[in-house]
N, CA, C and O of each residue as an XYZ file, in Angstrom:
376
protein
N      88.818    -42.587   -169.169
C      88.168    -41.377   -169.625
C      89.241    -40.347   -169.938
O      90.187    -40.180   -169.168
N      89.100    -39.665   -171.049
C      90.022    -38.592   -171.392
C      89.662    -37.314   -170.672
O      88.493    -36.930   -170.616
N      90.670    -36.652   -170.119
C      90.448    -35.382   -169.427
C      91.534    -34.388   -169.821
O      92.580    -34.748   -170.362
N      91.244    -33.135   -169.531
C      92.220    -32.057   -169.699
C      92.455    -31.428   -168.336
O      91.550    -31.374   -167.502
N      93.657    -30.960   -168.118
C      93.988    -30.270   -166.867
C      94.848    -29.058   -167.200
O      95.828    -29.160   -167.938
N      94.474    -27.924   -166.652
C      95.284    -26.713   -166.763
C      96.069    -26.609   -165.470
O      95.490    -26.527   -164.387
N      97.402    -26.613   -165.585
C      98.285    -26.700   -164.420
C      99.153    -25.454   -164.326
O      99.768    -25.031   -165.305
N      99.192    -24.875   -163.130
C     100.126    -23.785   -162.830
C     100.973    -24.237   -161.643
O     100.438    -24.656   -160.617
N     102.284    -24.151   -161.788
C     103.220    -24.576   -160.749
C     104.031    -23.359   -160.320
O     104.653    -22.691   -161.145
N     104.014    -23.080   -159.013
C     104.699    -21.912   -158.480
C     105.713    -22.334   -157.416
O     105.353    -22.483   -156.249
N     106.979    -22.528   -157.804
C     108.010    -22.787   -156.791
C     108.215    -21.523   -155.958
O     108.343    -20.428   -156.506
N     108.246    -21.674   -154.656
C     108.378    -20.526   -153.752
C     109.779    -20.436   -153.159
O     110.408    -21.454   -152.868
N     110.261    -19.205   -152.983
C     111.534    -18.941   -152.322
C     112.689    -19.777   -152.882
O     113.524    -20.283   -152.132
N     112.721    -19.911   -154.207
C     113.809    -20.636   -154.863
C     114.548    -19.661   -155.778
O     113.944    -18.742   -156.332
N     115.840    -19.862   -155.931
C     116.645    -18.944   -156.741
C     116.256    -18.995   -158.211
O     116.391    -17.999   -158.920
N     115.773    -20.146   -158.677
C     115.351    -20.285   -160.069
C     114.057    -21.093   -160.122
O     113.924    -22.121   -159.459
N     113.123    -20.619   -160.907
C     111.842    -21.312   -161.055
C     111.907    -22.415   -162.108
O     111.161    -23.392   -162.035
N     112.785    -22.264   -163.071
C     112.825    -23.160   -164.225
C     113.041    -24.640   -163.902
O     112.360    -25.474   -164.499
N     113.941    -25.015   -162.997
C     114.161    -26.453   -162.782
C     112.891    -27.227   -162.395
O     112.633    -28.300   -162.941
N     112.117    -26.704   -161.481
C     110.902    -27.412   -161.043
C     109.881    -27.473   -162.182
O     109.237    -28.502   -162.385
N     109.737    -26.389   -162.911
C     108.766    -26.353   -164.011
C     109.208    -27.264   -165.145
O     108.397    -28.022   -165.676
N     110.476    -27.204   -165.525
C     110.994    -28.069   -166.585
C     110.846    -29.545   -166.215
O     110.507    -30.373   -167.061
N     111.099    -29.863   -164.958
C     110.961    -31.248   -164.508
C     109.498    -31.695   -164.590
O     109.226    -32.828   -164.985
N     108.569    -30.836   -164.228
C     107.149    -31.169   -164.322
C     106.753    -31.435   -165.776
O     106.037    -32.398   -166.050
N     107.204    -30.605   -166.699
C     106.905    -30.811   -168.120
C     107.460    -32.154   -168.597
O     106.805    -32.876   -169.349
N     108.664    -32.474   -168.153
C     109.278    -33.755   -168.510
C     108.433    -34.919   -167.974
O     108.199    -35.896   -168.686
N     107.986    -34.816   -166.749
C     107.162    -35.864   -166.135
C     105.855    -36.031   -166.910
O     105.434    -37.158   -167.174
N     105.211    -34.927   -167.276
C     103.963    -35.019   -168.027
C     104.183    -35.778   -169.339
O     103.377    -36.630   -169.712
N     105.268    -35.465   -170.027
C     105.555    -36.142   -171.299
C     105.895    -37.619   -171.080
O     105.502    -38.470   -171.878
N     106.619    -37.925   -170.007
C     106.947    -39.326   -169.695
C     105.695    -40.167   -169.478
O     105.702    -41.369   -169.745
N     104.638    -39.555   -169.005
C     103.378    -40.259   -168.774
C     102.521    -40.335   -170.038
O     101.377    -40.789   -169.991
N     103.072    -39.894   -171.155
C     102.377    -39.993   -172.434
C     101.270    -38.976   -172.644
O     100.375    -39.189   -173.463
N     101.324    -37.874   -171.910
C     100.286    -36.859   -172.021
C     100.605    -35.871   -173.133
O     101.768    -35.666   -173.480
N      99.574    -35.268   -173.683
C      99.746    -34.147   -174.586
C     100.046    -32.931   -173.700
O      99.332    -32.674   -172.731
N     101.101    -32.191   -174.034
C     101.560    -31.085   -173.184
C     101.660    -29.815   -174.026
O     102.374    -29.776   -175.028
N     100.932    -28.774   -173.601
C     100.983    -27.481   -174.284
C     101.330    -26.397   -173.275
O     100.441    -25.829   -172.641
N     102.641    -26.102   -173.120
C     103.052    -25.065   -172.166
C     102.609    -23.682   -172.632
O     102.591    -23.385   -173.827
N     102.253    -22.847   -171.664
C     101.899    -21.460   -171.940
C     102.691    -20.555   -171.018
O     103.514    -21.024   -170.232
N     102.445    -19.274   -171.113
C     103.180    -18.300   -170.299
C     102.841    -18.410   -168.817
O     103.708    -18.193   -167.970
N     101.591    -18.744   -168.489
C     101.157    -18.774   -167.092
C     100.710    -20.155   -166.622
O     100.583    -20.387   -165.420
N     100.471    -21.071   -167.556
C     100.017    -22.406   -167.185
C     100.309    -23.362   -168.331
O     100.707    -22.953   -169.422
N     100.103    -24.636   -168.058
C     100.300    -25.675   -169.062
C      99.024    -26.484   -169.156
O      98.414    -26.815   -168.139
N      98.620    -26.803   -170.378
C      97.460    -27.645   -170.597
C      97.950    -29.059   -170.892
O      98.729    -29.273   -171.821
N      97.489    -30.018   -170.096
C      97.833    -31.411   -170.342
C      96.543    -32.178   -170.604
O      95.511    -31.904   -169.991
N      96.613    -33.138   -171.518
C      95.456    -33.966   -171.823
C      95.891    -35.413   -171.933
O      97.014    -35.719   -172.334
N      94.973    -36.298   -171.566
C      95.234    -37.728   -171.651
C      94.214    -38.491   -170.832
O      93.213    -37.933   -170.382
N      94.479    -39.766   -170.646
C      93.601    -40.596   -169.830
C      93.695    -40.157   -168.376
O      94.770    -39.788   -167.903
N      92.578    -40.196   -167.671
C      92.536    -39.649   -166.311
C      93.568    -40.270   -165.382
O      94.182    -39.551   -164.595
N      93.779    -41.571   -165.445
C      94.757    -42.210   -164.555
C      96.161    -41.663   -164.804
O      96.919    -41.431   -163.862
N      96.503    -41.458   -166.071
C      97.828    -40.933   -166.412
C      97.968    -39.478   -165.967
O      99.024    -39.078   -165.477
N      96.913    -38.690   -166.135
C      96.951    -37.280   -165.723
C      97.158    -37.183   -164.217
O      98.026    -36.439   -163.759
N      96.366    -37.930   -163.438
C      96.480    -37.844   -161.979
C      97.834    -38.367   -161.489
O      98.421    -37.793   -160.572
N      98.329    -39.443   -162.090
C      99.632    -39.990   -161.690
C     100.750    -38.987   -161.998
O     101.653    -38.793   -161.183
N     100.690    -38.357   -163.165
C     101.717    -37.389   -163.552
C     101.688    -36.166   -162.642
O     102.738    -35.657   -162.250
N     100.493    -35.696   -162.305
C     100.385    -34.536   -161.422
C     100.939    -34.847   -160.036
O     101.626    -34.019   -159.438
N     100.645    -36.026   -159.534
C     101.162    -36.405   -158.218
C     102.687    -36.476   -158.238
O     103.349    -35.970   -157.332
N     103.237    -37.101   -159.266
C     104.694    -37.214   -159.364
C     105.336    -35.833   -159.519
O     106.356    -35.546   -158.893
N     104.741    -34.984   -160.349
C     105.290    -33.640   -160.566
C     105.262    -32.831   -159.273
O     106.219    -32.121   -158.965
N     104.175    -32.932   -158.517
C     104.085    -32.197   -157.262
C     105.128    -32.689   -156.268
O     105.798    -31.883   -155.622
N     105.271    -34.011   -156.141
C     106.251    -34.566   -155.203
C     107.675    -34.150   -155.578
O     108.474    -33.816   -154.703
N     107.992    -34.168   -156.865
C     109.338    -33.768   -157.304
C     109.580    -32.283   -157.043
O     110.660    -31.902   -156.592
N     108.591    -31.447   -157.320
C     108.749    -30.009   -157.069
C     108.864    -29.734   -155.576
O     109.664    -28.896   -155.159
N     108.071    -30.433   -154.768
C     108.101    -30.239   -153.312
C     109.420    -30.700   -152.709
O     109.832    -30.197   -151.664
N     110.083    -31.645   -153.350
C     111.381    -32.106   -152.867
C     112.449    -31.026   -153.024
O     113.478    -31.063   -152.348
N     112.205    -30.062   -153.919
C     113.159    -28.978   -154.157
C     112.889    -27.766   -153.269
O     113.724    -26.866   -153.180
N     111.732    -27.734   -152.612
C     111.378    -26.609   -151.757
C     109.871    -26.410   -151.738
O     109.112    -27.237   -152.242
N     109.461    -25.318   -151.159
C     108.033    -25.036   -151.071
C     107.464    -24.722   -152.456
O     108.124    -24.114   -153.299
N     106.220    -25.156   -152.663
C     105.613    -25.024   -153.984
C     104.097    -24.926   -153.852
O     103.500    -25.461   -152.918
N     103.493    -24.231   -154.806
C     102.038    -24.194   -154.941
C     101.716    -24.723   -156.334
O     102.338    -24.322   -157.318
N     100.731    -25.634   -156.409
C     100.268    -26.144   -157.701
C      98.760    -25.918   -157.765
O      98.021    -26.322   -156.867
N      98.320    -25.273   -158.831
C      96.904    -25.033   -159.054
C      96.501    -25.816   -160.302
O      97.142    -25.704   -161.347
N      95.417    -26.621   -160.184
C      94.991    -27.456   -161.297
C      93.484    -27.322   -161.493
O      92.713    -27.373   -160.535
N      93.081    -27.152   -162.741
C      91.667    -27.160   -163.113
C      91.456    -28.337   -164.047
O      92.170    -28.477   -165.040
N      90.479    -29.188   -163.740
C      90.205    -30.390   -164.523
C      88.930    -30.230   -165.332
O      88.006    -29.529   -164.920
N      88.886    -30.885   -166.491
C      87.671    -30.900   -167.295
C      87.601    -32.180   -168.116
O      88.604    -32.658   -168.646
N      86.404    -32.716   -168.207
C      86.169    -33.802   -169.151
C      85.255    -33.309   -170.266
O      84.760    -34.105   -171.064
N      85.029    -32.003   -170.322
C      84.113    -31.425   -171.299
C      84.796    -30.509   -172.308
O      84.246    -30.273   -173.384
N      85.965    -29.993   -171.994
C      86.652    -29.081   -172.914
C      87.204    -29.872   -174.098
O      87.681    -30.994   -173.926
N      87.143    -29.296   -175.291
C      87.718    -29.992   -176.448
C      89.224    -30.180   -176.292
O      89.913    -29.365   -175.678
N      89.702    -31.249   -176.852
C      91.134    -31.517   -176.839
C      91.801    -30.561   -177.818
O      91.358    -30.460   -178.963
N      92.860    -29.850   -177.401
C      93.537    -28.909   -178.301
C      94.003    -29.601   -179.579
O      94.557    -30.699   -179.540
N      93.771    -28.947   -180.699
C      94.211    -29.484   -181.977
C      93.246    -30.479   -182.584
O      93.478    -30.946   -183.699
N      92.163    -30.822   -181.884
C      91.203    -31.784   -182.425
C      90.385    -31.123   -183.525
O      90.117    -29.922   -183.486
N      89.997    -31.925   -184.501
C      89.150    -31.415   -185.570
C      87.709    -31.322   -185.074
O      87.347    -31.920   -184.061
N      86.904    -30.570   -185.796
C      85.491    -30.449   -185.424
C      84.833    -31.812   -185.404
O      84.032    -32.085   -184.511
N      85.140    -32.670   -186.348
C      84.561    -34.016   -186.405
C      84.941    -34.810   -185.157
O      84.097    -35.509   -184.596
N      86.201    -34.716   -184.710
C      86.629    -35.429   -183.501
C      85.920    -34.885   -182.264
O      85.569    -35.655   -181.370
N      85.705    -33.578   -182.200
C      85.021    -32.971   -181.061
C      83.572    -33.438   -181.006
O      83.064    -33.768   -179.934
N      82.905    -33.468   -182.155
C      81.512    -33.920   -182.197
C      81.432    -35.389   -181.764
O      80.555    -35.758   -180.983
N      82.344    -36.227   -182.269
C      82.348    -37.638   -181.890
C      82.610    -37.785   -180.396
O      82.000    -38.633   -179.744
N      83.507    -36.971   -179.844
C      83.822    -37.016   -178.404
C      82.603    -36.637   -177.582
O      82.325    -37.262   -176.559
N      81.869    -35.609   -178.024
C      80.700    -35.144   -177.292
C      79.578    -36.173   -177.297
O      78.784    -36.228   -176.358
N      79.506    -36.999   -178.359
C      78.466    -38.027   -178.446
C      78.750    -39.201   -177.522
O      77.821    -39.886   -177.096
N      80.025    -39.445   -177.203
C      80.397    -40.582   -176.337
C      79.980    -40.365   -174.980
O      80.211    -41.215   -174.119
């Protein structure tokens, strides 16, 4: 099943936030997910197994660098970013 997840990663008490966030983005792409970074969160889309595996790996890697908070919102109903109206209608019918 295709799902979307909005992910916010907050490394705590670290001198730089970028390494943990950049590594998470890299992990999401390695899992073949569509990745759309934003200022406050990142939207990832793909098959549910790949999304959950990537999130688990990203959390473990960030936690290995120090304390971290990860907030994730999941949806199987939101349109996939960049999809055409025809693709959205076909997705909704499935």
